[in-house]
N, C-alpha and C positions, 0 to 999 in steps of 0.2 A: 167189571167183568174180568175174570181171570182165565188165562189161556193155558192149554196143556203145553208141557215142555218137551224137549228132546230127551230121548234116552242117550245120555251124553257119550257113552262108549260106542254105540252103534249108529246113532243118528236117527233111530226110529222114534216115533211118537210114543209117549208114555204118560202115566197119570200124574207125575210130579209137575209142579208149576214153577216157572222161572220168572223172576221178576226183573238190562243194561241197555246199555246205551249202544246203539248202532251208529258208527260214524256217519254223519250226513253225506260225506263224500262217497261212501259206499252205497248208500241208499239211492243215490242218483243213477246208479247203474241198473236199477230194476224198474221196468215200466209199470205203471199203475193205471187202473181204470179211472174214468171220469169221477171226480170226487162228489159225494153228496154234500149237502149243507153241513151235516154233522161232521163229516170227514174234513171239510174245509176248516171248520172251527177248530178241530183238534190239531190239524197240521199247522194252522196259522198260530194258534196258541203255543204250540210246542216251539216253533221258531222264535216267537217273541219272548217266551219264558227263557229260552236258551240264551238269547242275546241280551235281554234287558233285566231279567230276573222275574220272580213271581210276584212279589209285592209291588214292584214298579210298573208292572203291566196291568192296566185296568181293563175292565170289560168293554168300555167304549172303544178303546184302541183295537181290541181283538175283533169286534164285530165290524169295525170300519175296514180293517185289513182283510177280513174274510168276505166282506161284501154281503153280509146277512143282517137281518134285523135283530135287535136285542131280544125281541119276543121269541125269535127262532132259537137263539142261544138258550134262553131259559126253558124252552119247550124240550130241549135235549139234556140240559144240565141245570138242575135246580139251584146250584150255587157255583161260584168261581172255583171253590175247592173241588167240586165234582169234575169240573173241566180240567183242573190240574191233575187229578188222579187219572183221568182218561188220557191225558197227554203222556203221563208216565207209563201207562199201560201200552200206549202206542210204541214207545221206546222199547218196552219189554218185548212186545211182539216182534219188533225188528230184530232184536237180538236172537230171539228164539228161531225165527224163520230164515234169517239171512246171515247174521254175524257168526253165530255158533256153528251152523253148517259149513260156513266158509273156512272156519278154523279146522273143523274135522276133515274137510276135503283137501286141506293144504298139504297133507302128508299122511301116509299110513302109519308113521311112527309117532307115538305120543310125545317123544322128546321134541320133535320138530313142530308139533302142534303147539306146545307150550311157547316155543320161540316165535311162532307165527303170530301170537298175540301182540308181540311188540312190533313186528313188521306192519301189521294192520294199524297199530296205534300210531306209527310214524305217518301214515297217510292221513289219519284222523287229525293229529296235531298240526299238520301242515294245511289243513283246510281253512279257508278264510272264515268259515262259520264256526270254527272251534272256539268255544268259550268255557271249556272245562266239562266235567261230567254233570249232566243234568240232575242225576240222583244225588250227588254230593251237594250241588247247589241247593237242591230242594231241602236236604237235611239241615243245611246251614240256616236257611230262611225259616224253616219250621222245626226249630231245635227241641221242642218239647217231645220227649221220647214216646209219649202216648198219642201224639197227633197222627192221624192216618197217613199224612204225606211223609212224615218222618219214618213211620213204620214201614211204608212202602220202600223207601230208600234203603233202610237197613236190611230189609228182607232181600232186596235185589243184590246187595253186596254179599250177603251170605250165600246166595245162590250162585253168584259169580265165582266165589271161592269153591263151591261144590263142583262147578264145571272144571275148574283147574285141578281140583283134587282127583276127579275122575280120570284125567289124563295121567296124573302121577301114579295112580293105581294101575292103570292099563300098561304103563311103562315099567312097572315093577320097582318103583321107588322104595327105598328102604324104610322111609318114614313119610308116607303120603301127606299126612297132616302138616308136618313141618314144611315140606316143599310147597304145599298149597298156600300156607301162610306167607312164605317167602316170596313166591311169585305174585300173589295178590298184593302184597305190600309194595313190591317193585312197580307193579302196574299202577297202583294208586299214586305212588310217589312221583313216577314219571309224568303222570297226567297233571299233577299239581304243578310240577316244575314247568311243564310245557305251557300251562295256563298263566301262571303268575309271572314267569320270567320270559315268556315268549320264546321258548327253546324247544322246538319240535325235535331237535336232535337228542332230547332226553330219552326218547324211545331207543335210540341206538346204544346209548350208555347203559340203559336198563337191560337191554338184550344181552350185552356183553357180560354183565353181572349174572344174568339168568343162565347163560351158558355154563358158567362155572358151577352154579348151584345145582343145575340139572345133571351135569356130569358127575358131581359128587353123589347126588341122590341115586342115580342109576348105576353107579359103579358096583360091580359084583365083588 
């Protein structure tokens, strides 16, 4: 199931779809209704996939942690792959409904919104449940370009860049495409350093570089 995305510049709902990752530390700030069996399966699978990986997490482990019968799992998800796609869709929804609006609400200035990405990343990287980007991890484990999981990850990264580019356009960047590529690359690089080297301060370094790039891009 695909969800409608934000109109990036205004924050209104629109017809485009956006496929990221919402830091789990930020998700904790939002109350939720009692979870159905299907929701428990998705949330449990998402947490286990995030920590242990997709291939290493078996169906038996998921149903045990979610406290549901295996029959219930297969009544909602015909295969483990379907559950993986549902977990990625849940991450997508969190980005659409919470993370992106939080960035948009952080400042009326597009320049500050771009820098806010790295401020939020700092909180994410410092979270005990941070194990890197779930979409990157999915693309690594399902490396065949034609695989639905890989395609979902690539699509999300493309849409994340589109979100960044929209702020570059709104701010009057001389070359929005170049700035979007630069900021997206910084964000991905900082996330990798934070994961591999256990360096949450990578977000601070990336923000410093981003400030220089943004100033140059918006300079009249």
